[in-house]
Each structure stands twice: as C-alpha cells, then as structure tokens.
N, CA, C and O of each residue as an XYZ file, in Angstrom:
288
protein
N      25.531    -20.365    -42.235
C      25.935    -19.050    -41.775
C      27.421    -18.823    -42.058
O      27.833    -17.708    -42.378
N      28.212    -19.873    -41.941
C      29.641    -19.722    -42.221
C      29.860    -19.280    -43.664
O      30.726    -18.451    -43.943
N      29.076    -19.835    -44.569
C      29.208    -19.444    -45.974
C      28.736    -18.011    -46.182
O      29.314    -17.282    -46.987
N      27.721    -17.609    -45.484
C      27.189    -16.250    -45.609
C      28.224    -15.218    -45.179
O      28.352    -14.161    -45.796
N      28.959    -15.531    -44.118
C      29.937    -14.585    -43.581
C      31.366    -14.904    -43.994
O      32.317    -14.463    -43.348
N      31.517    -15.664    -45.060
C      32.845    -16.069    -45.495
C      33.780    -14.874    -45.708
O      34.959    -14.950    -45.364
N      33.271    -13.776    -46.268
C      34.108    -12.595    -46.496
C      34.649    -12.026    -45.194
O      35.757    -11.489    -45.161
N      33.874    -12.141    -44.125
C      34.301    -11.618    -42.831
C      35.233    -12.583    -42.099
O      35.809    -12.240    -41.066
N      35.373    -13.779    -42.635
C      36.243    -14.777    -42.031
C      37.568    -14.883    -42.782
O      38.257    -15.900    -42.701
N      37.913    -13.839    -43.503
C      39.149    -13.825    -44.292
C      40.337    -14.184    -43.405
O      40.455    -13.718    -42.272
N      41.194    -15.008    -43.940
C      42.366    -15.427    -43.191
C      42.124    -16.689    -42.374
O      43.060    -17.264    -41.818
N      40.872    -17.116    -42.303
C      40.557    -18.341    -41.569
C      40.368    -19.484    -42.567
O      40.080    -19.248    -43.740
N      40.528    -20.686    -42.111
C      40.398    -21.871    -42.945
C      38.906    -22.184    -43.110
O      38.317    -22.852    -42.259
N      38.295    -21.709    -44.193
C      36.850    -21.858    -44.385
C      36.464    -23.328    -44.532
O      35.380    -23.722    -44.103
N      37.323    -24.137    -45.126
C      37.017    -25.567    -45.238
C      36.921    -26.197    -43.850
O      36.008    -26.978    -43.581
N      37.853    -25.862    -42.982
C      37.816    -26.386    -41.613
C      36.559    -25.911    -40.889
O      35.933    -26.683    -40.162
N      36.193    -24.666    -41.082
C      34.995    -24.119    -40.447
C      33.755    -24.865    -40.930
O      32.892    -25.219    -40.127
N      33.661    -25.105    -42.238
C      32.505    -25.822    -42.789
C      32.457    -27.263    -42.277
O      31.378    -27.779    -41.984
N      33.603    -27.905    -42.169
C      33.640    -29.266    -41.614
C      33.149    -29.259    -40.169
O      32.392    -30.141    -39.764
N      33.577    -28.269    -39.399
C      33.126    -28.172    -38.007
C      31.612    -28.001    -37.937
O      30.955    -28.604    -37.089
N      31.067    -27.191    -38.816
C      29.614    -26.981    -38.847
C      28.883    -28.286    -39.160
O      27.893    -28.624    -38.510
N      29.377    -29.010    -40.155
C      28.739    -30.271    -40.541
C      28.821    -31.315    -39.433
O      27.843    -32.009    -39.157
N      29.968    -31.425    -38.809
C      30.128    -32.407    -37.736
C      29.230    -32.044    -36.561
O      28.627    -32.922    -35.943
N      29.140    -30.771    -36.255
C      28.252    -30.324    -35.181
C      26.811    -30.742    -35.478
O      26.111    -31.234    -34.594
N      26.377    -30.548    -36.704
C      24.999    -30.902    -37.069
C      24.782    -32.404    -37.130
O      23.670    -32.868    -36.880
N      25.813    -33.181    -37.454
C      25.668    -34.635    -37.468
C      25.265    -35.160    -36.092
O      24.465    -36.089    -35.981
N      25.823    -34.559    -35.057
C      25.503    -34.968    -33.696
C      24.053    -34.736    -33.326
O      23.566    -35.296    -32.343
N      23.360    -33.925    -34.093
C      21.947    -33.620    -33.834
C      21.021    -34.305    -34.831
O      19.804    -34.132    -34.763
N      21.580    -35.077    -35.749
C      20.804    -35.645    -36.840
C      19.764    -36.666    -36.386
O      18.699    -36.762    -36.995
N      20.040    -37.410    -35.357
C      19.123    -38.464    -34.933
C      18.064    -37.942    -33.962
O      16.871    -38.166    -34.164
N      18.491    -37.257    -32.924
C      17.554    -36.812    -31.890
C      17.188    -35.334    -31.983
O      16.412    -34.837    -31.167
N      17.735    -34.632    -32.964
C      17.387    -33.227    -33.154
C      18.179    -32.293    -32.255
O      18.941    -32.720    -31.387
N      17.975    -31.022    -32.490
C      18.653    -29.985    -31.719
C      17.744    -29.547    -30.584
O      16.524    -29.697    -30.652
N      18.343    -29.014    -29.560
C      17.598    -28.498    -28.423
C      17.825    -26.995    -28.379
O      18.973    -26.549    -28.370
N      16.761    -26.205    -28.353
C      16.921    -24.749    -28.286
C      17.740    -24.338    -27.059
O      17.660    -24.975    -26.009
N      18.514    -23.287    -27.200
C      19.388    -22.829    -26.114
C      18.617    -22.579    -24.821
O      19.139    -22.825    -23.734
N      17.397    -22.098    -24.924
C      16.615    -21.811    -23.712
C      16.178    -23.075    -22.987
O      15.724    -22.999    -21.846
N      16.305    -24.247    -23.628
C      15.905    -25.510    -23.010
C      17.095    -26.396    -22.624
O      16.900    -27.509    -22.136
N      18.301    -25.920    -22.834
C      19.485    -26.752    -22.593
C      19.585    -27.223    -21.141
O      20.060    -28.331    -20.894
N      19.152    -26.415    -20.184
C      19.213    -26.816    -18.778
C      18.299    -27.998    -18.487
O      18.517    -28.726    -17.518
N      17.289    -28.194    -19.308
C      16.351    -29.294    -19.117
C      16.894    -30.596    -19.704
O      16.293    -31.655    -19.522
N      18.017    -30.524    -20.400
C      18.603    -31.689    -21.065
C      20.103    -31.775    -20.744
O      20.937    -31.537    -21.617
N      20.443    -32.113    -19.504
C      21.872    -32.123    -19.135
C      22.691    -33.179    -19.867
O      23.919    -33.092    -19.888
N      22.042    -34.175    -20.466
C      22.766    -35.229    -21.174
C      22.882    -34.971    -22.672
O      23.278    -35.862    -23.424
N      22.542    -33.757    -23.116
C      22.544    -33.420    -24.540
C      23.884    -33.723    -25.210
O      23.909    -34.332    -26.279
N      24.971    -33.318    -24.614
C      26.291    -33.538    -25.214
C      26.605    -35.021    -25.341
O      27.133    -35.464    -26.361
N      26.285    -35.776    -24.319
C      26.543    -37.219    -24.363
C      25.671    -37.893    -25.413
O      26.124    -38.808    -26.101
N      24.416    -37.446    -25.543
C      23.524    -38.023    -26.550
C      24.033    -37.714    -27.956
O      24.029    -38.586    -28.825
N      24.467    -36.483    -28.178
C      25.008    -36.111    -29.485
C      26.267    -36.910    -29.804
O      26.462    -37.328    -30.945
N      27.120    -37.126    -28.810
C      28.330    -37.913    -29.031
C      27.959    -39.352    -29.382
O      28.537    -39.932    -30.302
N      27.010    -39.930    -28.664
C      26.570    -41.298    -28.949
C      25.977    -41.389    -30.354
O      26.233    -42.352    -31.077
N      25.187    -40.387    -30.740
C      24.598    -40.376    -32.079
C      25.674    -40.276    -33.157
O      25.590    -40.940    -34.190
N      26.677    -39.448    -32.913
C      27.770    -39.297    -33.879
C      28.564    -40.608    -34.006
O      28.946    -41.002    -35.108
N      28.803    -41.266    -32.889
C      29.485    -42.568    -32.927
C      28.652    -43.577    -33.718
O      29.190    -44.370    -34.490
N      27.351    -43.539    -33.518
C      26.445    -44.439    -34.246
C      26.494    -44.151    -35.749
O      26.586    -45.077    -36.555
N      26.433    -42.899    -36.120
C      26.416    -42.517    -37.536
C      27.730    -42.835    -38.253
O      27.736    -43.071    -39.461
N      28.819    -42.843    -37.526
C      30.130    -43.058    -38.156
C      30.630    -44.492    -38.035
O      31.737    -44.792    -38.481
N      29.852    -45.371    -37.452
C      30.310    -46.738    -37.177
C      30.701    -47.523    -38.418
O      31.543    -48.417    -38.340
N      30.103    -47.205    -39.565
C      30.396    -47.980    -40.773
C      31.499    -47.362    -41.643
O      31.839    -47.913    -42.689
N      32.046    -46.246    -41.227
C      33.124    -45.611    -41.991
C      34.449    -46.324    -41.751
O      34.647    -46.951    -40.710
N      35.352    -46.223    -42.721
C      36.678    -46.774    -42.481
C      37.371    -45.910    -41.422
O      36.993    -44.760    -41.196
N      38.375    -46.476    -40.790
C      38.978    -45.824    -39.635
C      39.529    -44.421    -39.909
O      39.318    -43.536    -39.079
N      40.217    -44.170    -41.016
C      40.717    -42.801    -41.238
C      39.587    -41.760    -41.319
O      39.708    -40.670    -40.759
N      38.512    -42.091    -42.002
C      37.404    -41.135    -42.120
C      36.702    -40.964    -40.781
O      36.368    -39.849    -40.380
N      36.486    -42.071    -40.100
C      35.823    -42.009    -38.786
C      36.677    -41.183    -37.813
O      36.149    -40.332    -37.098
N      37.958    -41.425    -37.786
C      38.853    -40.701    -36.874
C      38.861    -39.210    -37.193
O      38.903    -38.377    -36.287
N      38.820    -38.874    -38.484
C      38.801    -37.474    -38.879
C      37.562    -36.752    -38.385
O      37.637    -35.594    -37.975
N      36.427    -37.426    -38.420
C      35.188    -36.832    -37.949
C      35.171    -36.763    -36.435
O      34.777    -35.749    -35.860
N      35.593    -37.831    -35.791
C      35.533    -37.891    -34.333
C      36.616    -37.065    -33.651
O      36.547    -36.850    -32.441
N      37.602    -36.605    -34.386
C      38.688    -35.810    -33.781
C      38.163    -34.530    -33.131
O      38.795    -33.991    -32.223
N      37.031    -34.050    -33.584
C      36.496    -32.799    -33.046
C      35.595    -32.948    -31.852
O      35.073    -31.953    -31.348
N      35.390    -34.190    -31.371
C      34.483    -34.324    -30.211
C      35.226    -34.604    -28.942
O      34.612    -34.742    -27.884
C-alpha cells in the first residue's frame, strides 16, 4: 500500500516507510496476523510478534539486527 500511495507521500522518506512495513510484517511471519476485530482475544499479540522478530533476526550480524530491532 505504501508503494501504491507513494505519490501522496511526497516529502516523506519512502525507503523508511517501506522498511517499517517490512519489519511490521516480519513480526507476523511465524504465527500470522490477527484481524483487527479479533485483537481483544489475543492480548499477547505484540509480545508474540516481538518474540518472533527476535527469533527471525537471531542469526544476523549485530548492525543489521540492531537496525531491524530499533523499531520495536
């Protein structure tokens, strides 16, 4: 969606926006996403996504891992 609306995001750092989108989705890569209408049924969703992101980045070198984890 960020790429679709890139023209409307003029003046914003599109690379940073795309990185944020990718990192957000990485946190859902293992256990999937939860629809907004079901979020109340999963109070640990944020913690699970953080744990999954830590798991996915464990083999990266420290600069790359830190760059990804800086947004959580």
